[in-house]
NUNU-112247 format. One record per atom (N, C-alpha, C): x, y, z; chain; residue in one letter. Coordinates in nm, 2 decimals, decimal comma. Example, Ala and Ser with C-alpha at 12.3 -4.5 7.8 and 13.67 -1.06 7.14 Angstrom:
<rs>
> xx/yy/zz/chaine/residu
> 1,32/-0,57/0,78/A/a
> 1,23/-0,45/0,78/A/a
> 1,32/-0,33/0,78/A/a
> 1,28/-0,22/0,71/A/s
> 1,37/-0,11/0,71/A/s
> 1,29/0,00/0,79/A/s
</rs>
This chain:
<rs>
> xx/yy/zz/chaine/residu
> 0,44/1,93/0,87/A/m
> 0,39/1,79/0,87/A/m
> 0,50/1,70/0,82/A/m
> 0,51/1,58/0,88/A/l
> 0,62/1,49/0,85/A/l
> 0,55/1,36/0,80/A/l
> 0,59/1,32/0,68/A/t
> 0,55/1,19/0,62/A/t
> 0,67/1,10/0,63/A/t
> 0,66/0,98/0,69/A/a
> 0,77/0,89/0,71/A/a
> 0,75/0,77/0,62/A/a
> 0,84/0,74/0,54/A/i
> 0,84/0,62/0,45/A/i
> 0,93/0,52/0,52/A/i
> 0,88/0,40/0,56/A/i
> 0,95/0,30/0,64/A/i
> 1,05/0,23/0,56/A/i
> 1,18/0,23/0,61/A/d
> 1,29/0,16/0,55/A/d
> 1,32/0,04/0,63/A/d
> 1,27/-0,08/0,59/A/y
> 1,30/-0,20/0,66/A/y
> 1,37/-0,30/0,57/A/y
> 1,45/-0,24/0,47/A/e
> 1,53/-0,31/0,38/A/e
> 1,45/-0,41/0,30/A/e
> 1,34/-0,36/0,25/A/s
> 1,25/-0,44/0,16/A/s
> 1,22/-0,37/0,03/A/s
> 1,33/-0,36/-0,05/A/g
> 1,31/-0,29/-0,18/A/g
> 1,38/-0,16/-0,19/A/g
> 1,39/-0,11/-0,32/A/n
> 1,45/0,02/-0,35/A/n
> 1,35/0,13/-0,32/A/n
> 1,38/0,22/-0,23/A/l
> 1,29/0,32/-0,19/A/l
> 1,31/0,45/-0,26/A/l
> 1,41/0,46/-0,35/A/h
> 1,44/0,58/-0,42/A/h
> 1,33/0,64/-0,49/A/h
> 1,26/0,57/-0,58/A/s
> 1,16/0,62/-0,66/A/s
> 1,04/0,67/-0,58/A/s
> 1,00/0,59/-0,47/A/a
> 0,89/0,63/-0,39/A/a
> 0,93/0,76/-0,31/A/a
> 1,05/0,77/-0,26/A/h
> 1,09/0,89/-0,19/A/h
> 1,08/1,01/-0,28/A/h
> 1,13/1,00/-0,40/A/k
> 1,13/1,11/-0,50/A/k
> 0,99/1,15/-0,53/A/k
> 0,90/1,06/-0,55/A/a
> 0,76/1,09/-0,59/A/a
> 0,69/1,16/-0,47/A/a
> 0,70/1,11/-0,35/A/f
> 0,64/1,17/-0,24/A/f
> 0,70/1,30/-0,21/A/f
> 0,83/1,31/-0,22/A/e
> 0,90/1,44/-0,20/A/e
> 0,85/1,55/-0,30/A/e
> 0,84/1,51/-0,42/A/r
> 0,79/1,60/-0,53/A/r
> 0,65/1,65/-0,50/A/r
> 0,56/1,56/-0,46/A/m
> 0,42/1,61/-0,44/A/m
> 0,41/1,69/-0,31/A/m
> 0,49/1,65/-0,21/A/a
> 0,49/1,73/-0,08/A/a
> 0,54/1,87/-0,11/A/a
> 0,64/1,88/-0,19/A/r
> 0,69/2,02/-0,22/A/r
> 0,59/2,10/-0,30/A/r
> 0,52/2,04/-0,40/A/e
> 0,42/2,11/-0,48/A/e
> 0,30/2,15/-0,39/A/e
> 0,26/2,07/-0,29/A/l
> 0,15/2,09/-0,21/A/l
> 0,18/2,17/-0,08/A/l
> 0,31/2,20/-0,06/A/d
> 0,36/2,26/0,06/A/d
> 0,31/2,17/0,18/A/d
> 0,33/2,04/0,17/A/a
> 0,28/1,94/0,27/A/a
> 0,39/1,89/0,36/A/a
> 0,49/1,97/0,38/A/g
> 0,59/1,93/0,48/A/g
> 0,70/1,85/0,43/A/g
> 0,76/1,77/0,52/A/e
> 0,88/1,70/0,49/A/e
> 0,85/1,55/0,47/A/e
> 0,93/1,49/0,38/A/v
> 0,92/1,34/0,36/A/v
> 1,05/1,28/0,39/A/v
> 1,05/1,18/0,48/A/l
> 1,18/1,12/0,52/A/l
> 1,16/0,97/0,50/A/l
> 1,27/0,91/0,45/A/v
> 1,28/0,76/0,45/A/v
> 1,36/0,73/0,58/A/v
> 1,30/0,64/0,66/A/t
> 1,35/0,62/0,80/A/t
> 1,35/0,48/0,84/A/t
> 1,45/0,44/0,92/A/a
> 1,46/0,31/0,99/A/a
> 1,46/0,34/1,14/A/a
> 1,42/0,46/1,18/A/e
> 1,42/0,49/1,32/A/e
> 1,28/0,49/1,38/A/e
> 1,26/0,42/1,48/A/a
> 1,13/0,41/1,55/A/a
> 1,09/0,55/1,60/A/a
> 1,19/0,63/1,65/A/e
> 1,16/0,76/1,70/A/e
> 1,10/0,85/1,60/A/e
> 1,14/0,84/1,48/A/v
> 1,09/0,92/1,37/A/v
> 0,94/0,88/1,34/A/v
> 0,92/0,75/1,34/A/l
> 0,78/0,71/1,32/A/l
> 0,69/0,76/1,43/A/l
> 0,74/0,76/1,55/A/a
> 0,66/0,80/1,66/A/a
> 0,61/0,95/1,65/A/a
> 0,68/1,03/1,58/A/r
> 0,64/1,17/1,57/A/r
> 0,59/1,20/1,43/A/r
> 0,58/1,10/1,34/A/a
> 0,54/1,13/1,20/A/a
> 0,38/1,15/1,20/A/a
> 0,34/1,24/1,11/A/d
> 0,20/1,27/1,09/A/d
> 0,13/1,17/0,99/A/d
> 0,21/1,11/0,90/A/r
> 0,16/1,01/0,81/A/r
> 0,27/0,91/0,79/A/r
> 0,23/0,79/0,76/A/i
> 0,32/0,68/0,75/A/i
> 0,30/0,60/0,62/A/i
> 0,40/0,57/0,55/A/v
> 0,40/0,49/0,43/A/v
> 0,48/0,36/0,45/A/v
> 0,42/0,25/0,42/A/l
> 0,49/0,12/0,43/A/l
> 0,50/0,06/0,29/A/l
> 0,61/0,07/0,22/A/p
> 0,63/0,00/0,09/A/p
> 0,67/-0,14/0,12/A/p
> 0,70/-0,21/0,01/A/g
> 0,74/-0,35/0,02/A/g
> 0,76/-0,42/-0,11/A/g
> 0,87/-0,49/-0,13/A/d
> 0,89/-0,58/-0,24/A/d
> 0,94/-0,71/-0,19/A/d
> 0,90/-0,82/-0,25/A/g
> 0,94/-0,95/-0,21/A/g
> 0,83/-1,03/-0,16/A/g
> 0,86/-1,13/-0,08/A/a
> 0,76/-1,23/-0,03/A/a
> 0,70/-1,18/0,10/A/a
> 0,57/-1,21/0,12/A/f
> 0,50/-1,18/0,24/A/f
> 0,58/-1,22/0,37/A/f
> 0,62/-1,35/0,38/A/p
> 0,68/-1,39/0,51/A/p
> 0,81/-1,32/0,54/A/p
> 0,89/-1,30/0,43/A/a
> 1,02/-1,23/0,45/A/a
> 1,00/-1,08/0,49/A/a
> 0,90/-1,02/0,43/A/c
> 0,88/-0,88/0,46/A/c
> 0,83/-0,86/0,60/A/c
> 0,74/-0,95/0,64/A/m
> 0,68/-0,94/0,78/A/m
> 0,80/-0,96/0,88/A/m
> 0,88/-1,06/0,85/A/a
> 0,99/-1,09/0,94/A/a
> 1,09/-0,97/0,95/A/a
> 1,12/-0,91/0,83/A/a
> 1,21/-0,80/0,83/A/a
> 1,15/-0,68/0,91/A/a
> 1,02/-0,66/0,89/A/l
> 0,96/-0,54/0,96/A/l
> 0,96/-0,56/1,11/A/l
> 0,93/-0,69/1,16/A/k
> 0,93/-0,71/1,30/A/k
> 1,07/-0,71/1,36/A/k
> 1,17/-0,74/1,28/A/g
> 1,31/-0,74/1,33/A/g
> 1,38/-0,61/1,31/A/g
> 1,31/-0,50/1,27/A/a
> 1,38/-0,38/1,24/A/a
> 1,39/-0,28/1,35/A/a
> 1,44/-0,32/1,47/A/g
> 1,47/-0,23/1,57/A/g
> 1,35/-0,14/1,62/A/g
> 1,24/-0,20/1,64/A/g
> 1,13/-0,13/1,70/A/g
> 1,03/-0,06/1,60/A/g
> 1,06/-0,07/1,47/A/l
> 0,98/-0,01/1,37/A/l
> 0,84/-0,06/1,37/A/l
> 0,83/-0,19/1,38/A/y
> 0,69/-0,26/1,38/A/y
> 0,61/-0,20/1,50/A/y
> 0,67/-0,20/1,62/A/e
> 0,59/-0,15/1,73/A/e
> 0,55/0,00/1,72/A/e
> 0,65/0,08/1,67/A/a
> 0,62/0,22/1,66/A/a
> 0,51/0,24/1,55/A/a
> 0,51/0,17/1,44/A/m
> 0,41/0,18/1,34/A/m
> 0,27/0,14/1,39/A/m
> 0,27/0,03/1,46/A/v
> 0,14/-0,02/1,52/A/v
> 0,08/0,09/1,62/A/v
> 0,17/0,14/1,70/A/e
> 0,13/0,24/1,80/A/e
> 0,07/0,37/1,72/A/e
> 0,15/0,41/1,62/A/a
> 0,11/0,53/1,55/A/a
> -0,03/0,51/1,48/A/a
> -0,05/0,40/1,42/A/v
> -0,17/0,38/1,34/A/v
> -0,29/0,34/1,42/A/v
> -0,27/0,24/1,51/A/e
> -0,38/0,19/1,59/A/e
> -0,42/0,28/1,71/A/e
> -0,32/0,34/1,78/A/a
> -0,35/0,42/1,90/A/a
> -0,37/0,57/1,86/A/a
> -0,28/0,62/1,77/A/k
> -0,28/0,76/1,74/A/k
> -0,37/0,79/1,62/A/k
> -0,40/0,69/1,54/A/g
> -0,49/0,72/1,42/A/g
> -0,42/0,79/1,31/A/g
> -0,28/0,78/1,30/A/r
> -0,21/0,84/1,19/A/r
> -0,25/0,78/1,06/A/r
> -0,27/0,87/0,96/A/p
> -0,30/0,82/0,82/A/p
> -0,19/0,73/0,77/A/p
> -0,22/0,61/0,72/A/f
> -0,13/0,51/0,68/A/f
> -0,16/0,47/0,53/A/f
> -0,05/0,45/0,46/A/l
> -0,06/0,40/0,32/A/l
> 0,04/0,28/0,31/A/l
> -0,02/0,16/0,27/A/g
> 0,06/0,04/0,24/A/g
> 0,07/0,03/0,09/A/g
> 0,19/0,00/0,04/A/i
> 0,22/-0,01/-0,11/A/i
> 0,27/-0,15/-0,14/A/i
> 0,21/-0,21/-0,24/A/c
> 0,25/-0,35/-0,29/A/c
> 0,25/-0,45/-0,17/A/c
> 0,36/-0,51/-0,13/A/v
> 0,36/-0,60/-0,02/A/v
> 0,33/-0,53/0,11/A/v
> 0,36/-0,40/0,11/A/g
> 0,32/-0,32/0,23/A/g
> 0,17/-0,32/0,25/A/g
> 0,09/-0,32/0,14/A/m
> -0,05/-0,33/0,14/A/m
> -0,09/-0,47/0,19/A/m
> -0,03/-0,57/0,13/A/q
> -0,06/-0,71/0,17/A/q
> -0,04/-0,74/0,31/A/q
> 0,06/-0,68/0,38/A/l
> 0,08/-0,70/0,52/A/l
> -0,03/-0,65/0,61/A/l
> -0,12/-0,57/0,55/A/m
> -0,24/-0,52/0,63/A/m
> -0,34/-0,63/0,65/A/m
> -0,33/-0,74/0,58/A/a
> -0,43/-0,85/0,58/A/a
> -0,42/-0,93/0,71/A/a
> -0,52/-1,02/0,73/A/s
> -0,52/-1,11/0,85/A/s
> -0,41/-1,22/0,83/A/s
> -0,39/-1,26/0,71/A/l
> -0,31/-1,38/0,68/A/l
> -0,25/-1,38/0,54/A/l
> -0,13/-1,42/0,53/A/g
> -0,06/-1,43/0,40/A/g
> -0,04/-1,58/0,37/A/g
> -0,06/-1,62/0,25/A/r
> -0,05/-1,76/0,21/A/r
> 0,06/-1,78/0,11/A/r
> 0,16/-1,69/0,11/A/e
> 0,27/-1,71/0,01/A/e
> 0,38/-1,79/0,08/A/e
> 0,41/-1,91/0,02/A/y
> 0,50/-2,00/0,07/A/y
> 0,46/-2,07/0,20/A/y
> 0,41/-2,00/0,29/A/e
> 0,37/-2,05/0,42/A/e
> 0,27/-1,96/0,48/A/e
> 0,18/-2,01/0,57/A/e
> 0,08/-1,92/0,64/A/e
> 0,16/-1,83/0,73/A/e
> 0,13/-1,70/0,72/A/t
> 0,20/-1,60/0,80/A/t
> 0,10/-1,50/0,84/A/t
> 0,08/-1,48/0,97/A/p
> -0,01/-1,37/1,02/A/p
> 0,03/-1,24/0,97/A/p
> -0,07/-1,16/0,93/A/g
> -0,04/-1,02/0,90/A/g
> -0,08/-0,93/1,01/A/g
> -0,09/-0,80/0,98/A/l
> -0,12/-0,70/1,08/A/l
> -0,27/-0,71/1,12/A/l
> -0,35/-0,77/1,04/A/g
> -0,49/-0,78/1,08/A/g
> -0,57/-0,65/1,07/A/g
> -0,53/-0,55/1,00/A/w
> -0,60/-0,43/0,99/A/w
> -0,71/-0,44/0,89/A/w
> -0,70/-0,52/0,79/A/i
> -0,81/-0,55/0,69/A/i
> -0,83/-0,70/0,70/A/i
> -0,96/-0,74/0,72/A/d
> -0,99/-0,88/0,73/A/d
> -0,99/-0,94/0,59/A/d
> -0,89/-1,03/0,57/A/g
> -0,87/-1,09/0,44/A/g
> -0,74/-1,17/0,43/A/g
> -0,73/-1,25/0,32/A/e
> -0,61/-1,33/0,31/A/e
> -0,54/-1,30/0,17/A/e
> -0,41/-1,31/0,18/A/v
> -0,33/-1,28/0,06/A/v
> -0,31/-1,42/-0,01/A/v
> -0,36/-1,43/-0,13/A/t
> -0,36/-1,56/-0,21/A/t
> -0,30/-1,53/-0,34/A/t
> -0,26/-1,64/-0,41/A/r
> -0,20/-1,63/-0,54/A/r
> -0,31/-1,59/-0,64/A/r
> -0,27/-1,51/-0,74/A/i
> -0,36/-1,47/-0,85/A/i
> -0,38/-1,59/-0,94/A/i
> -0,51/-1,62/-0,97/A/t
> -0,54/-1,74/-1,05/A/t
> -0,64/-1,69/-1,16/A/t
> -0,58/-1,64/-1,27/A/p
> -0,67/-1,59/-1,38/A/p
> -0,74/-1,71/-1,44/A/p
> -0,87/-1,68/-1,48/A/a
> -0,95/-1,79/-1,54/A/a
> -0,90/-1,81/-1,68/A/a
> -0,84/-1,71/-1,74/A/d
> -0,78/-1,72/-1,88/A/d
> -0,64/-1,77/-1,86/A/d
> -0,61/-1,89/-1,91/A/s
> -0,48/-1,95/-1,89/A/s
> -0,37/-1,88/-1,97/A/s
> -0,41/-1,80/-2,06/A/s
> -0,31/-1,73/-2,14/A/s
> -0,25/-1,61/-2,07/A/s
> -0,31/-1,57/-1,96/A/l
> -0,26/-1,46/-1,88/A/l
> -0,16/-1,51/-1,78/A/l
> -0,04/-1,44/-1,78/A/k
> 0,07/-1,49/-1,71/A/k
> 0,07/-1,43/-1,57/A/k
> 0,13/-1,51/-1,48/A/v
> 0,15/-1,46/-1,34/A/v
> 0,30/-1,46/-1,32/A/v
> 0,37/-1,35/-1,28/A/p
> 0,31/-1,24/-1,22/A/p
> 0,23/-1,15/-1,31/A/p
> 0,13/-1,08/-1,25/A/h
> 0,06/-0,97/-1,32/A/h
> 0,15/-0,85/-1,32/A/h
> 0,19/-0,82/-1,44/A/m
> 0,30/-0,72/-1,46/A/m
> 0,26/-0,62/-1,57/A/m
> 0,26/-0,49/-1,54/A/g
> 0,23/-0,39/-1,63/A/g
> 0,11/-0,30/-1,60/A/g
> 0,06/-0,23/-1,70/A/w
> -0,05/-0,13/-1,68/A/w
> -0,18/-0,20/-1,68/A/w
> -0,27/-0,15/-1,59/A/n
> -0,41/-0,21/-1,59/A/n
> -0,50/-0,09/-1,55/A/n
> -0,63/-0,11/-1,59/A/d
> -0,73/0,00/-1,56/A/d
> -0,80/-0,03/-1,42/A/d
> -0,80/0,08/-1,34/A/l
> -0,86/0,07/-1,21/A/l
> -1,01/0,07/-1,23/A/l
> -1,08/-0,01/-1,15/A/v
> -1,23/0,00/-1,14/A/v
> -1,26/0,04/-1,00/A/v
> -1,32/0,15/-0,98/A/i
> -1,34/0,20/-0,84/A/i
> -1,47/0,14/-0,79/A/i
> -1,46/0,07/-0,68/A/d
> -1,57/0,00/-0,61/A/d
> -1,64/0,08/-0,51/A/d
> -1,57/0,16/-0,43/A/q
> -1,62/0,24/-0,32/A/q
> -1,57/0,38/-0,33/A/q
> -1,65/0,48/-0,31/A/p
> -1,60/0,62/-0,30/A/p
> -1,51/0,64/-0,18/A/p
> -1,41/0,72/-0,21/A/h
> -1,31/0,74/-0,10/A/h
> -1,23/0,87/-0,13/A/h
> -1,19/0,95/-0,04/A/p
> -1,12/1,07/-0,07/A/p
> -0,99/1,04/-0,14/A/p
> -0,93/0,93/-0,13/A/i
> -0,81/0,89/-0,20/A/i
> -0,82/0,90/-0,35/A/i
> -0,95/0,89/-0,40/A/f
> -0,98/0,88/-0,54/A/f
> -1,02/1,02/-0,59/A/f
> -1,00/1,13/-0,52/A/s
> -1,03/1,26/-0,57/A/s
> -0,96/1,29/-0,70/A/s
> -1,03/1,31/-0,81/A/g
> -0,97/1,34/-0,94/A/g
> -0,93/1,21/-1,01/A/g
> -0,96/1,09/-0,96/A/i
> -0,94/0,96/-1,02/A/i
> -1,07/0,90/-1,06/A/i
> -1,07/0,84/-1,18/A/e
> -1,19/0,78/-1,23/A/e
> -1,16/0,63/-1,27/A/e
> -1,27/0,55/-1,27/A/t
> -1,26/0,42/-1,33/A/t
> -1,20/0,43/-1,47/A/t
> -1,10/0,35/-1,51/A/g
> -1,04/0,35/-1,64/A/g
> -0,90/0,41/-1,63/A/g
> -0,87/0,49/-1,52/A/d
> -0,74/0,54/-1,51/A/d
> -0,64/0,42/-1,48/A/d
> -0,51/0,44/-1,53/A/h
> -0,42/0,33/-1,53/A/h
> -0,33/0,34/-1,41/A/h
> -0,28/0,22/-1,36/A/a
> -0,18/0,20/-1,26/A/a
> -0,09/0,09/-1,30/A/a
> 0,03/0,09/-1,24/A/y
> 0,13/0,00/-1,28/A/y
> 0,15/-0,11/-1,17/A/y
> 0,13/-0,24/-1,21/A/f
> 0,14/-0,35/-1,12/A/f
> 0,26/-0,44/-1,15/A/f
> 0,31/-0,50/-1,04/A/v
> 0,40/-0,61/-1,05/A/v
> 0,38/-0,70/-0,93/A/v
> 0,31/-0,81/-0,94/A/h
> 0,28/-0,89/-0,83/A/h
> 0,22/-1,03/-0,87/A/h
> 0,24/-1,13/-0,79/A/s
> 0,18/-1,26/-0,81/A/s
> 0,07/-1,30/-0,71/A/s
> 0,06/-1,22/-0,60/A/y
> -0,04/-1,25/-0,50/A/y
> -0,12/-1,12/-0,48/A/y
> -0,25/-1,14/-0,43/A/h
> -0,33/-1,03/-0,41/A/h
> -0,42/-1,06/-0,28/A/h
> -0,49/-0,96/-0,23/A/m
> -0,57/-0,97/-0,11/A/m
> -0,71/-1,00/-0,15/A/m
> -0,76/-1,11/-0,10/A/a
> -0,91/-1,15/-0,10/A/a
> -0,97/-1,09/0,02/A/a
> -1,04/-0,98/0,01/A/v
> -1,10/-0,90/0,12/A/v
> -1,23/-0,96/0,17/A/v
> -1,24/-0,98/0,30/A/a
> -1,37/-1,04/0,35/A/a
> -1,49/-0,95/0,34/A/a
> -1,47/-0,82/0,37/A/d
> -1,57/-0,72/0,37/A/d
> -1,57/-0,64/0,24/A/d
> -1,67/-0,65/0,15/A/p
> -1,66/-0,58/0,02/A/p
> -1,65/-0,43/0,04/A/p
> -1,69/-0,38/0,15/A/a
> -1,68/-0,23/0,17/A/a
> -1,54/-0,19/0,18/A/a
> -1,45/-0,28/0,22/A/q
> -1,31/-0,25/0,24/A/q
> -1,22/-0,27/0,11/A/q
> -1,28/-0,32/0,01/A/r
> -1,21/-0,32/-0,12/A/r
> -1,26/-0,20/-0,20/A/r
> -1,17/-0,10/-0,21/A/l
> -1,20/0,02/-0,27/A/l
> -1,19/0,02/-0,42/A/l
> -1,11/-0,06/-0,47/A/a
> -1,09/-0,07/-0,62/A/a
> -1,03/-0,20/-0,66/A/a
> -1,06/-0,24/-0,78/A/h
> -1,00/-0,37/-0,83/A/h
> -0,96/-0,35/-0,98/A/h
> -0,89/-0,45/-1,04/A/v
> -0,86/-0,45/-1,18/A/v
> -0,91/-0,59/-1,23/A/v
> -0,93/-0,60/-1,36/A/d
> -0,96/-0,72/-1,42/A/d
> -0,84/-0,79/-1,48/A/d
> -0,80/-0,91/-1,43/A/y
> -0,69/-0,98/-1,49/A/y
> -0,73/-1,13/-1,49/A/y
> -0,83/-1,15/-1,58/A/g
> -0,89/-1,29/-1,59/A/g
> -0,98/-1,32/-1,47/A/g
> -0,98/-1,24/-1,37/A/s
> -1,07/-1,24/-1,25/A/s
> -1,05/-1,11/-1,19/A/s
> -1,13/-1,08/-1,09/A/e
> -1,11/-0,95/-1,02/A/e
> -0,99/-0,96/-0,92/A/e
> -0,90/-0,86/-0,94/A/v
> -0,78/-0,86/-0,85/A/v
> -0,79/-0,73/-0,77/A/v
> -0,78/-0,74/-0,64/A/t
> -0,78/-0,63/-0,55/A/t
> -0,67/-0,53/-0,58/A/t
> -0,71/-0,40/-0,60/A/a
> -0,61/-0,30/-0,63/A/a
> -0,59/-0,20/-0,51/A/a
> -0,70/-0,16/-0,45/A/v
> -0,70/-0,06/-0,34/A/v
> -0,79/-0,11/-0,22/A/v
> -0,74/-0,10/-0,10/A/i
> -0,82/-0,14/0,02/A/i
> -0,82/-0,02/0,11/A/i
> -0,91/-0,03/0,21/A/g
> -0,90/0,08/0,31/A/g
> -1,01/0,07/0,41/A/g
> -0,99/0,13/0,53/A/r
> -1,08/0,15/0,63/A/r
> -1,03/0,26/0,73/A/r
> -1,11/0,33/0,79/A/d
> -1,07/0,43/0,89/A/d
> -0,95/0,52/0,84/A/d
> -0,84/0,52/0,90/A/t
> -0,73/0,60/0,86/A/t
> -0,63/0,53/0,77/A/t
> -0,66/0,41/0,72/A/m
> -0,57/0,32/0,65/A/m
> -0,61/0,30/0,51/A/m
> -0,52/0,31/0,42/A/v
> -0,54/0,27/0,28/A/v
> -0,42/0,18/0,23/A/v
> -0,44/0,10/0,13/A/g
> -0,34/0,02/0,07/A/g
> -0,36/0,01/-0,08/A/g
> -0,25/0,01/-0,15/A/m
> -0,25/0,00/-0,30/A/m
> -0,16/-0,11/-0,34/A/m
> -0,22/-0,20/-0,42/A/q
> -0,14/-0,32/-0,46/A/q
> -0,04/-0,27/-0,57/A/q
> -0,07/-0,17/-0,65/A/f
> 0,02/-0,12/-0,75/A/f
> 0,12/-0,02/-0,69/A/f
> 0,21/0,03/-0,78/A/h
> 0,31/0,12/-0,73/A/h
> 0,27/0,26/-0,78/A/h
> 0,22/0,35/-0,69/A/p
> 0,18/0,48/-0,73/A/p
> 0,30/0,56/-0,78/A/p
> 0,41/0,54/-0,72/A/e
> 0,53/0,61/-0,77/A/e
> 0,57/0,58/-0,91/A/e
> 0,52/0,47/-0,96/A/k
> 0,56/0,43/-1,10/A/k
> 0,43/0,44/-1,19/A/k
> 0,33/0,50/-1,14/A/s
> 0,20/0,51/-1,22/A/s
> 0,17/0,64/-1,27/A/s
> 0,27/0,72/-1,30/A/q
> 0,27/0,85/-1,37/A/q
> 0,16/0,94/-1,31/A/q
> 0,08/1,00/-1,40/A/t
> -0,02/1,10/-1,35/A/t
> -0,12/1,05/-1,25/A/t
> -0,17/0,93/-1,27/A/t
> -0,26/0,87/-1,18/A/t
> -0,19/0,85/-1,04/A/t
> -0,07/0,79/-1,04/A/g
> 0,00/0,77/-0,92/A/g
> 0,03/0,89/-0,84/A/g
> 0,08/1,00/-0,91/A/l
> 0,11/1,12/-0,84/A/l
> -0,01/1,19/-0,78/A/l
> -0,13/1,17/-0,85/A/k
> -0,25/1,23/-0,80/A/k
> -0,29/1,15/-0,67/A/k
> -0,28/1,02/-0,67/A/l
> -0,31/0,94/-0,55/A/l
> -0,22/0,98/-0,43/A/l
> -0,09/1,00/-0,46/A/i
> 0,01/1,04/-0,36/A/i
> -0,04/1,18/-0,30/A/i
> -0,07/1,27/-0,39/A/s
> -0,12/1,40/-0,35/A/s
> -0,24/1,39/-0,26/A/s
> -0,33/1,30/-0,30/A/n
> -0,45/1,28/-0,22/A/n
> -0,42/1,23/-0,08/A/n
> -0,33/1,13/-0,07/A/f
> -0,29/1,08/0,06/A/f
> -0,22/1,19/0,14/A/f
> -0,14/1,27/0,09/A/l
> -0,07/1,38/0,16/A/l
> -0,17/1,48/0,22/A/l
> -0,28/1,50/0,15/A/t
> -0,38/1,60/0,19/A/t
> -0,50/1,54/0,26/A/t
> -0,51/1,41/0,27/A/w
> -0,62/1,34/0,33/A/w
> -0,63/1,36/0,48/A/w
> -0,75/1,40/0,52/A/r
> -0,77/1,42/0,67/A/r
> -0,89/1,33/0,71/A/r
> -0,86/1,21/0,75/A/p
> -0,96/1,11/0,79/A/p
> -1,04/1,17/0,91/A/p
</rs>
């Protein structure tokens, strides 16, 4: 089995690669490659889209990365390959991003990416640090994970999901902030599982063994 982590020059992929590689080795779940090659995505069994930075810049970089965008869409939409979006990679799954300018997303999850607006003015944006997950919908990705388990966040925008059934988990940060989304063969995590210690490694393990 091949898990491909997409490299479209949007953030440091070292920690994500090491975390996925470690869990794949422990689970005997095949090879993990960081790749900027469309051909590798075309033959991958699972696809991970990370991302750091602003929504418009990340979408532009993905679309301009030598066929990666087209290969990813083909693999996920036509072939049904399991897909995991992380941080901005999750946000790109939305219909629309409103960071700096309106930017169409992948449209895989009906929703808009908007700025976090805590009701408590003492809470700072970006939302940075550890927060407790609240599981909204059962999903295989949460095997061994419970409400109250911690994940590590660094972000100023989050996804307002149109269909409540597609918001799998949230956190409380002065208001409800979307943490995990999903439908069909796709999941997305606003936090960084590779930086979320035991909880994050378990989520990575669940993704590597998930058979939608």
